[in-house]
N, C-alpha and C positions, 0 to 999 in steps of 0.2 A: 737627658735619655726620656723618652716620652713612654708612659706605660702603654697598656693596652686596654685603654679607656675608648671613649666613643668617639674621641677626636684622633684617634691613630687611625691611618689608612689601612693596616693590615687588619684591624678590626672591623673596619667597614666593610672589606671583602669578603672576611668570613661570616659576618652576619648577612650581607647578601646574598651569598651561596646559600647559606642556611636558609634564609627566609624564601628563596629560591625551590630549595630542594623539599621544603616542609610545604609550600604551596603545590607543588607537583605531585606528592604524594597524597596530598589532600584533596586531589580531585574527586569530584563526584563520581560514584559507580554508576555503570550503565543501568539505565531502567529496564526492567525484564518488557520483552517484546508484548504488544498487546494481545498477541495470541496467548501468550503464556498467562494473562490476566483475565480474559475472556474464554471460557471453554466452548461458548458457541461460536466464536469466531474460527477457533482451530477447527471444529467437526465441520464448520460450514466449507473452509479452505479445502478439508480433506475428501468433503462430499462431491464438492466442485470438481477436483482434480480426479477424481474417480468418475465423474460423467463425462470430462473432458478426454478420459482416454477410450471412451466409445465413439466409433465413425459419425454415429446419428448426431451428435451431439457438436464436434467437430465440425459438422456442416453449417452450423451458424457463421462460421467464419467467412463462408462464401455467401453468406446473405446480406452482408454490408460492405461498404466499401470505404477507404479514407477520404480525406479531402481533397487528392490529386485523382479520386478515381479507381484506385487499385482495390481490388478486393482483399480483405482482411487474410484470407487464408494465403495470398501470395505474400502478402507484407510479412507474415509470421514466416512464412517458407524461405524469406530474403534473410531472416536471422538466423537460421539454421536451428533454430528451436522448435520444440513441439509446443501444443497448447498448453500441457500441463507444466513444462519449464516456464512458459511465459507467467503463468500464474504464479510459479514459484518466485518469482521475481518481484511479485508484487509485496509491498511493504506497508502495512495496516496500522494507522494513527487514530488516536481520540479525535474525533470532531467536537468533543463538548467544548462547549464555550465559542465556537466558531462561528460566523455568520450562516455559513453553510447549514448546519444543524438547527438554525433558527427557521428553516423553511420545512416542508414536509419532505425530507429525503432519508434515504437510508444512508448512502455513501456517496462520495464524489472525488473526482479525480479531474486532472487536466488532459488535454489529448496529448499522448505519447509518454506520460508520466507513469510511474510504478509506484508512487506513494498515493493512498488512498485514505481519506477521511471517513472514518465509520461513525454514524450517528449511534451511537452504541443502544439506546433508549428504545429507538423505534426498531433496530436493527434485531434487537432481541426478542421482539414482541413477534417477528416473523416466524412462521413455521421452518424447519430446517431446509426444506427444499426451494424456499422463495431466498432464504439468506444465499443458498448456494447460487441462484440466478443471478442475485445483487453481484455476488463476487465476479461470476464469468462476465456482466454485464460490463463492470468495470476494469476487467481485463481487455475487452475490446476496444474499450477508451484507451487503453495503454498502447495499442497497436495503431491508434489514429482515428478511430470513429468517431466523429464529432456528434451532434447532438442538436435535435430541432432545426431542419430534419436530420435523421428520424427523430421523432418525440421518445422521451425515456422510457414511458411505459410500452412504446411498441418495440422497444430494443428487449426489453426484460420479457415481454410476451414471448417474443420469438426464442430467446432461449429457454424460456418453459416448454415452447413447443418442442424445439430441437432436441434438448435436453430430457426430455420425457418428464419433464417435473410437473 
């Protein structure tokens, strides 16, 4: 009769199950959201959200079109969301160490993406109203706005004008 040494099948099964449970239990904890670690970002999202609650600011959506030629206010309407809800969908991550932050930019996303890389050092140097405009600018990209044309600075300038920043 074999004992419960390392060569027995039941022992291997028990060890395998124990190892799997141990590994699953040792999964890393979720890292706090970037906004929980960067108060300026949390405040900027809240300020941008408040701005998007005003019709004058919402009008910026009618100023731009997606690549198919649809105005962004129409694109947003088709989703059934408000501009504030679209902003709420945005997920901010640190752009630290990424090539995008090697350039003089504050934030970057891909068209139709809700994930935005924030270049924290330059972003935190902006006045709060400009931080808010950057977040709204990126929200416009999440709806399909391309860039070049229009140029990035032109997008942000229009957001600043419409949203009274």
